C-alpha positions in Angstrom: 31.7 -20.1 18.8 28.8 -17.7 19.0 26.6 -20.4 20.5 29.2 -21.0 23.3 29.7 -17.3 24.0 26.2 -15.7 23.8 23.3 -16.2 26.1 20.9 -18.6 24.5 18.1 -16.0 23.8 20.6 -13.8 22.0 22.1 -16.7 20.0 18.6 -17.8 19.0 17.8 -14.2 17.9 20.8 -14.2 15.5 20.5 -17.8 14.4 16.8 -17.8 13.7 14.3 -15.7 11.7 11.3 -13.8 12.8 8.1 -15.6 13.7 7.0 -18.0 11.0 10.1 -17.4 8.8 8.1 -16.6 5.7 10.3 -13.6 4.8 13.4 -15.8 5.2 12.0 -18.4 2.9 10.9 -15.9 0.3 14.3 -14.1 0.3 16.1 -17.4 -0.2 13.7 -18.4 -3.0 14.2 -15.0 -4.7 18.0 -15.4 -4.6 17.7 -18.9 -6.1 15.7 -17.4 -9.0 18.4 -14.8 -9.9 20.9 -15.9 -12.4 23.8 -13.7 -13.5 25.0 -14.1 -17.0 28.5 -12.5 -17.1 29.6 -10.8 -20.3 33.3 -11.9 -20.4 35.8 -9.2 -21.5 33.2 -6.8 -22.9 33.4 -3.2 -22.0 35.9 -3.7 -19.2 38.0 -0.6 -19.8 35.8 1.6 -17.6 33.8 -0.3 -15.0 31.2 1.6 -13.0 29.4 -0.3 -10.3 27.7 2.7 -8.8 23.9 3.2 -8.7 21.4 5.8 -7.5 19.6 4.6 -4.4 16.8 6.9 -3.1 18.3 9.8 -5.0 21.9 9.4 -3.7 24.9 7.8 -5.4 26.2 4.5 -4.0 29.4 2.8 -5.0 27.5 -0.5 -5.4 23.8 -1.2 -6.0 23.3 -2.5 -2.4 22.5 -1.0 1.0 22.9 -2.2 4.5 19.5 -3.1 6.0 18.4 -2.3 9.5 20.4 -4.4 12.0 19.0 -3.3 15.3 19.6 -6.5 17.2 23.3 -6.6 16.3 24.1 -4.6 19.5 23.0 -7.6 21.5 26.0 -9.5 20.2 28.6 -6.7 20.5 28.5 -3.2 22.0 28.2 -0.4 19.5 28.2 -2.9 16.6 25.8 -0.7 14.7 28.5 2.0 14.7 30.9 -0.4 13.2 28.4 -1.4 10.5 27.8 2.3 9.7 31.5 2.9 9.4 32.0 -0.1 7.1 29.1 1.1 5.0 30.5 4.6 4.8 34.0 3.3 3.9 32.4 1.2 1.1 30.3 4.1 -0.1 27.0 2.3 0.3 23.9 3.4 2.2 23.3 2.4 5.9 19.8 2.0 7.2 19.4 2.9 10.9 17.1 0.6 12.7 14.3 2.0 14.8 14.6 -0.9 17.3 14.5 0.5 20.8 17.6 0.1 22.9 19.1 2.0 25.8 20.7 4.5 23.5 18.3 6.6 21.4 18.1 6.4 17.6 19.1 10.1 17.5 22.3 9.3 19.4 23.1 6.4 17.1 22.4 8.6 14.0 24.8 11.2 15.4 27.5 8.6 15.9 26.9 7.1 12.4 27.1 10.5 10.9 30.3 11.2 12.7 31.9 8.1 11.1 30.9 9.3 7.6 27.6 7.5 7.1 24.4 9.2 6.0 21.9 7.2 8.0 18.4 6.6 6.8 15.8 5.5 9.4 14.1 2.2 8.6 10.3 2.3 8.1 9.7 -0.5 10.5 11.3 -1.8 13.6 13.6 -4.7 13.3 
């Protein structure tokens, strides 16, 4: 459906990976190396999935990475992602990708929806 609705350049942006796709391959390989060995029915009375990430508590040991290009597919999509992250109690990383709206403006909107945005170190 996205391929039919989006301009080709935008679809290719979402569908592909950056430049030579090394990071994509490395990320996939890293996930393939991880094996989770569940401990069935041990210590399940009080489950705590929270973790400290950059000195702040998160409800899960994950964070939303910079998603600067997401606005190309849907207006203000980054605000929706920030709201979802806030609702889930996980960190949201604000992209530094330049768009018509300033990063400061997006940070204010994200903060208004309950997220504590952290600027990414590199543009996405």
